[in-house]
N, C-alpha and C positions, 0 to 999 in steps of 0.2 A: 746222308739219306733226306730226304724233305720232314717236316713237322708231322706231318700224316702218317707219313713209314715209320717213323721213330714212335709214333703215339702206337700204330696196329702193333710195332715189336713190343711195346710195352703191357699191351693188352693179353697178347701171346703169354707173355713172362709173367703177369698176375694170376692167369688160368693155371699155368704152371704150379706156381708158388700155393694155389687155393686146391689143386692135387694131393699137392706133398702135406699141406697141414690136413684136408681129410683123411689123408692114409697113414699120420702119424695118430689119427684121433682114432682110426678105424684098426689098429694095430694095437693101441694102447685101451680102448674101450670096447668095440664092438665084435672083435675078435677073440676076446679074453673072458674065461669063467669069472664067476662072478667074486671068488676067491682072489683071484691072481689080479683082478682090479684093486681089490681093496689093500694088496700089497704092492704095486703100484704108485699107490697114491691117487688114481683118479675116481675111485669110489669109495664113501662113507658108508659103511655097513658093519652091524647095523646100529640105527641112531635111536633115538625117541624124541617125541613133542615135550620141549620144557612149557614152553605158552606161543599163543597165538593172539595179536591186538591190530587194531588199523591203526597206520601209520601215516606219513605223508601223502598227502592226495588221493584219501580215501581209500587205500591198497591196503590189503592183507600182508603182515609180518608174520614172519613161522620163527622161535627160536629150536634150536634142534640140539641134540646132545649123543657124543660117541657114547653109545653102552660099554664098550671095552677101549680104556683110554690110552693112548700112541702116542709115541712122539718123532714116528717114522715122517719122513717128507712127505708133500703131498701138494696137489696140483688146484687148490681151492683157494680163491684170493679175490680180493675186493669187484664187483664189474662183470666177474664173469656169469653166464648164463649154464643153469643147471637142470637136471633132471630128479624130479622126487618121485622116487617108486614104492612101493609096495610088495610084499610077498606075501604074503596072509592068504591072496585066495587061491592058492594051489599053483599056479601057473606065473611062473618066474617072471616079475617086473610085467605083470598083466598092466598094471592099474601105475600111471605116472601125470604129473604132470610137469609146467615148466616154470621155472623161477631164476630171481635174479639174485646173484649172493650180495648181501651187504657189507659183511666183515666176519670174520673167522679170528678167533681166539684160541689159542690151545685146542681144546676138545668142544667147544661150542661154536656155532656156525647158523650166523642169521640172514636168514631171504628174504625178498618181496615176491608175492606168487604175482604171476601174470593171468590169473584168471580172479574173477570177481569174489568167488568162494571157497572157503576152506573145504578139501574130497572130504568126501563121505568115511571114505577107507582109511584116516589119516589116524581115525583110534582103534585101527586091526592091529597095528603092531607091525613087525618086521619092516622098517621104513627103511630106504635107504636113500643115497643122494649122488650122480653121475655127474662129473663134468660133460657140457655140450659140445659140440661143434658150432661154430661163428658163421652159420651160413650166410647170413644179413650182412655182413662186412663186404663179403665179396661180391654181390650182388651189387649194392652201392657204387663202388669201386668200379665194377666193368661198365655198369648204367653211362658212370661219369665218364668215362672215358670216351663210349662212343657218342655220347653228346660233343663231346672237343672234338673228335674225328670229323660227325657231321654237320659241324657248326660251318655257316657260310653268311659273311657280310655282317657278323652283329663284334660285340666285344669279347665274346668267347674266342672267337675265329683269329681276333685282334693279339688277342692272349697266346693261343697257340703258337703263330708265328715270332711273338717278341720272347717268350721262352724258348722255342726249341728251333724256330724257323730262322726266317729275314726278316723279320718284322721292325721298324725303326721304333725309336722309342721319341715322344712326343718331349719337346724343348720342356726343362722345367720352367714351374710359374713362379715370378718374383712376389714373396707374400709379402704385403707390408703390415701385416698384423704380426707377423711371425715374430719380428721384433719385442714389440711391445708381451706378447706372449712368454719369448725367452725371458723377458726381462722376469718375469715371475718363478722361470722354471730355473734360471741362473744361481738360485741359494739351495736347490735338488740335485742338479747336473753338472757335471765337471765336461771340460770343453769339448773332448770326443764324444760325448754322449751330446752335448748341443750341437754339437756338427751332424751326426746323425740325426736328430730332430728335424734339423734343417732340411735336410735329403728329404725326409718325409712328407715334412709340410709342402716342400715343392713339387714332390715326382707328380706328374700327370697319370702315368701308370704302376710304375712299379718300384720299390726301391729295397734293400736287403740291410737290415743289422746285423752286424758281424760280429758277436759278441763270443769273445773266448771265456775261459773261467775266471768266475771272481771281477769280470769288470761291468757288474749292474746293467746286466741286459734286460731284466725282468725289471728294475726302476725307470730305465729309459724306455721302455716298449709302456709302462704304464703311464709315463709322462707325455708318450706320444698320444696315445688313446683320448686321455682326457682336451687334448689339444686340439685332434682330430675332433670328438664330439662338439666342442666348443665351434667351431668353423663348420662344421658339414652336417650337425644334428648324428643321428643314430647309426653306430656304428658294429659291424658283426666279428667277433674275436673267438679264433677256434686253436685247438693244440691235438695235435695225436692221441693225449692220454689222458684220461680222466684227472689225474693227479695234476697235470700242467694246466690245465684250463681250470680246477678250481683253486689255482694257488692265485691264478690270475682274476680269478672271481672277488676273492676275498682284497686282495690287494686294490682291485678299483672299487668297491666296496668304502673300503677305507677314505677313499676319495669325494668320498661324496656320490659318486654315480648313480642312477637307478638300474641297476643289473638285472638282467634276469638270465638265470642259467638252464639251457634245454637239456633233456637229457633222465635216463630211466632216477628216480629218488635212492634206489639201492644204489648207485654208481655215484653218490658223490660223498664229500668228506659230511662230517656233523656240522661243521659252522657254516658249509655252504647250501644246508638242507635247504634254509628257509628263502635262498634265494631260488629257488625250484621253479621250474612252472606250474607242477602240482600245488606246491605250498602256498606259491603265490595265488592261485584260483581259491583256495582254500580260506583266501584270508582278506577275498573281494568283497566288496558290500551287498554283489548279488547272490552270491555263493548260497546263502538261507534258501534263498528262493527255487536255486537249482537243486539242494540237497531233497525240499520237500516235493519237486517234480518228481524226482528217481525214487524217492521214495513211494510215491500214492503209485507209480508204474511198477514197480514191484508189487506193490498188494494188488493191483487189479490184476498182472499176470498170472501170479500165484493163483487167485480167486478163479481164472478162466481154466486154468489146470488142476482144479480141485477133482470138475466134473470126472466121470468113467467113460469107458468108450461105449458102453449100452445107454445110453438117454435118447429120451424122446424129442420131439420135434422144438418145444418150447427152448430145453433146456439145451440146445444143438442154436438156436438164435441167440439165447446169452449169452453161450461161449462165444461164438461172433463177433457180437457187440461189445465183451469184454476184451476179446485179443485187439479188437479194430481201436479201442480206447488208450489201450498199452501201448498200441502202436504210437497213435495222437501224442501220447503223454512224453513218449521217447523223442520225437521229433521237437516238441518243444524244447524238453530240455537239451537236445544235442544243438539247436538254434541259440537259448542259453548260454550254453559252453564256448560256442564260437564266438558269441560277442564279447564274454569276458576276457576269452584268449586275444580276441582282437585288442579289445580295450587293452589289456596288460603290455602286450609287446608295442603299440603303437606310443606308449607314453616311456616307454624303456629308453635310456641313453644307450647301452651297450645291451647286446644278446651274445651271449658265451655259450659255445658246446665245442665237443668235439670233433674231428672234421668229418669222420661218418656220421655224426648227429647233428648234422647242420642239412640232412639231406631227413629232417624229422616231418612228418606231414604238417607239422604248424607253423612251417617256413615256407611250405611249397607256395612257389608264385611272388615271395616277396624278392626285392631286390635292394642291395646295399651299396652306398658310393664306395664306402672302404673296407676290405678285410684283411685282417690281422689274425696271421698265424705264427704262432710261437712254437719252439722245437720242431723249426721247418727241415732241420737238416737230420731229424731224428723222424721222418713222416716221409711215409711210400708216396711218390710221386701219384698215382691216382686216388689215395686219399685228398691228397692239395687240389684236385682239379674239383672234389665236389663242392668247397665252398667258392670256389673262383668262378663256378658257372652264373652265379646270383654276385657279383660284385663290378664294378666298372675303375676299382684301381685295387692294388695288391702290397701289403706290405710283410715282407718275410723276416723272421727273426732266427739267428741259430750259428750251430758252429759244426761245419763240417770236419772242425778236426778233431772231435770229440766224435759219441757212438753214434755208428749210422744205424738204419731203423734194424729191427728186429725180424730175418728170412729164415723161414723153415729149408726152404728148397737151395742147396749150395749152386744147384744149376743156373737157378733162376738170377741168383747175388751174382754169380759171374757174366751170366747173360746181362746184365745195365740195369736190375731192377734194385741193387743195391744204392744206385746212383740217384740222388734225390732232386727234385725241381728245384730246390734251394741251390744245389753245387752247380746245374746245370745253369741256373739265372745268374747267378755270379759269377760263373768263370765266363759268362758270352758278355754280362755290362758288368765290368768291374768298376766302373766310373759311377754306378747308381747304389756301391756298396760303403759302408761307412765300418770301420771297426775300431771297435772301443778298446780302448788303449791303457788306461789306469785300471789297475785292479786291487780290490780292497780285501785279497781272504788271505794272501800267502806271504810269508818271507821271502825277499829278495834270492836269496840261492835255492829255493826249493820252483819258487816261479823261470830260473834264467834259463833252465834248459829246455824246457818248453817253447820259452819266447823262441828261443834261438833256431829249433826244431820247427816249428809249426808255425809262428807267427812274423816272420824276418826281423826277430829282434827289438819290435817294435812296443811290448809292453813293456809298462812301469809298475813298481809298484808304491803303492802311494806311501804317503808318509807313517801313516797309524800300523801298517803290519812292517813293514820295509825290516824290520830287525826284532820283532816278536818272537822270542824263544820261552819255551818251556821254564828255564831257567837260564840264569847268565852264564855267560861263557861255556853254553851248549854248542854242540854242532846240531846244524839245522836240519843235514842229512847225514844218514850211515846208508854206504851199500857195500852187504855184508857177500863177500866172494865166496861159494862155495866150491869152485873147481879146486878137484885132487882130492875132494873131502870122502868121496864114495858113496854120497848123496843119490841115489838113481832112482829117478821116479818107476812107479807102476801105472797099471791100468787097470781098472775095474772092471773084472770079464763082463758082467753082467750090463751095466752101464755103459761103459768105455771109457769113462770121466777118468783123468791123471790126478796121481796125487803123491806126495815125496815125503814118509815120515819122518825122514831126519831132518829137514827142511822147515817141516812144522813144528817140529820139537825147538829145534833152535830160532824160532820165528816167536814162540811162546814164552821163550830163555829169555831172549833180547829184550819182550816187551816186558817181563817181570823184574829183569834189572832197573827198566825205565822208569817203571813204577816204585820202585825201592829206594832209586836217584832222587826222585822228585819229593818222594812221601806220601803214602795214602791219604795221610791227613789233607795234606796240601790238594792233592788230588781230587778230594771229595768236597773241600771248603770252596776250591776255584770252580768246580764244575767241570774240569777236565773232559774232552770228548775224545774219546778214538773208535778206529775203524778198522777192522783186518780183510784183506780183500786177497783173494786168490781166483786167479783165471778158470779154476775150475770145482765145479760142485764138489766131487770128490776129495778134495783138499779142504774147501771149506767145512763142511761135516768133520772131516779129523779135528781139524783147527777150531771149530765149537768143543767139541770132545774135552780136548788138553784145556783147553779157557774153564771150561765150567768145571774142570779136574785141578782148577791151579787154587793153592790157600791164599798165595800172595794177591790173584785177580779177583778171589771171591769179593771181597770190599766193595770192590769198583765195575764190577760184572754188569752192572744195569746199564752204564752208558758206554758198553761196549758194543759197537757192530761187528757181526763177522758173515761176511757174504761174497757175493762176485760181483763184479764192477757195475754191472747192469743196475742192482739195485743202489750205487751209490750216485747215478747222474745226477746232477743238480745238487749235488750235497754235500758237507764240508764238515771237517773233523780237526782238532786239535794235530791228532797223532793219526798219522796213517801208517800201518806195516803192509809190505805186501810182499807175498811169497809166488816168485815166478813159478815154481813149481817142475819144470822143465829140465831135465837131466841126464843125455843119453849120449850113448857111444857115435849116432850116426849126427850128432849137433842139432837134431832137429827141435823146432820151434814150434811148430805149428801153428795155435790158436792165437798164438803171442806175434806172429807176423802180423795180425792188425793192430798196428802201434797206436790207433788211434786210441784204443781200450787201454793202455797202459797210459796214455795222454791222460785221459778221463782219472786213472787211479792214481797217478802222482799227483794231480792238481786238487783231489779233495783233501790235501793236506796245508795248516795253517801254519803251526810253529815247528811241527819234527815230523821228517819222511824218513820210514827205515828200509832199505830193499834187501831182501835174500833172492841170491838168484847164483847159477854156475856159469862162470864166465867164457868157459871152454864148450858151452852148446850155445847160451844167448850171443857168442861173438861173432857166429853163423850170419848173423841179422847186421845189417849198416848201423840201424837204429840204438842196438843194444852196446856196440862197438860205440858210439860216440857218450852213448850215455857212462858206459865205463870210463873214458878217459875224462868224460866231464867231473865223474867221480875220483880220478886220481887227482887231475892237475889241481881239484880244489880242497884237497887230503880229508875229503870223506870216504876213501874207498879203505876198509879193509877186510883180511881175510879172515875166514872162516876160523883158523887155526888160532889167529890172536884171540878173536873174542872168548873162544871154549863154549 
């Protein structure tokens, strides 16, 4: 297929994904009664207003609380679009307004309104909150794909051919300055990281940083951005998620760079809030003047609308004059705000946003020499094209052997939407990629299987972690085989998620034994952390209940995280315990067939990895056959009959 044909196919797939996402939303929210939605966790009702206040960028923030506390799972999380509604008017959900979630804690939720004033019906009671469908993201992705398809004779058309077609790469430049800057970076970066830095500096078109787990991808990326800023000036930095871009904002700010974060203040972390454009506008020397103009405009507008409908000619003229004055004041305020934003953006070393956030109106028409895209192997291709439309050069960082993008439509995923621009680019131009090779996270034995299976045995454990254990002479890995135990998986009839009660009990028992071995005192004194991972939500829920009920785990329950693989992406723990769940007569591994997820789960562990699964089921997949062999050859294998 030509590059254009591939893009047309991707456009069809993203439309298919949009339909699947919308259909899920319809099934969960639009087509369900209020009671069903509350049960599903897509609606909070009834809720009450705790307080309202003005937050960053003069935006209205509401703190709301559930009237009936509940510990059931829900879909509310930071950054999501929601609809606040009121049932008190007699007609169900007649009154509503949109908002974005700042954060959720137990039964309290904080939201930022997308309107300029608190709705008057908020005091009427019977309030509720619905999760909303994010239409805007799909519109931006489809718009960017169409622009790339239509591009002719410009840099976008060249990018299209470089990534997807027969486009040739320009010869890398030899930078005389790079060695001088490398000297500065030598104290921070190792040889493979310096090699990646050199590739980035010399690339005219595209470069790829392949960062396996624990190899310091973020450190390398930050140094590359610092150096690029010195050589070229302003840099655009993007990532698919708010969490990923906020991490970079913090790291780049620590390097002394002037960073501006584009995006809704409700979608950023608290420490990043001061770097948002809204917050920077509020600290600009001309903001006082802007605020005064807006206040006067509101006063004039309010005066204009005080008049009743049955007034005479004089009042009519006065009202017209006031409305004209309000319009003129608004025009002045808009001009001043435009000047402030322009002033702030011009002086920034780095502009950071999510991929979709790079389409923000304040960046419209702006061009950048280089864009850095982090977590590119987790980014949908159409989203990556959004910032690429604004740039001359692209540096993509990620690891296509870890988690792929989240896709709602299985058909779209199978059709090719799961294959990212990073994966396409790195396979087409392997000479433009640098793989980071020294990992600073895990014990050598935990690293070795992943290194062999995914990274051509090229990973090396740094001396600081190579032999690190929780306590001396302890095995770094335990694979406990439940074959023959009769630990059969079950399926939740409502959610269709799978769980394995016996396996969950065994895992918690093994974790308790580990805590006893090391001692609770040592656990607390050393601040040892633990993650318990299961591929299925139903198993996670069951493991959480067991862990909460355990008197041995109670003193150390706070530093234990129990979740699905996706929640652990980019994180690490001293101990990781994995429940594989699947155990059936047909030897079906289902979801576990996506071995990249298992790679992520295993490589979160620093000093101890516990895996529990049924070899009779897992053995139907070649990856798990090799994993079991690795465990047996190295003395990490045990039968569940042995451990009890």
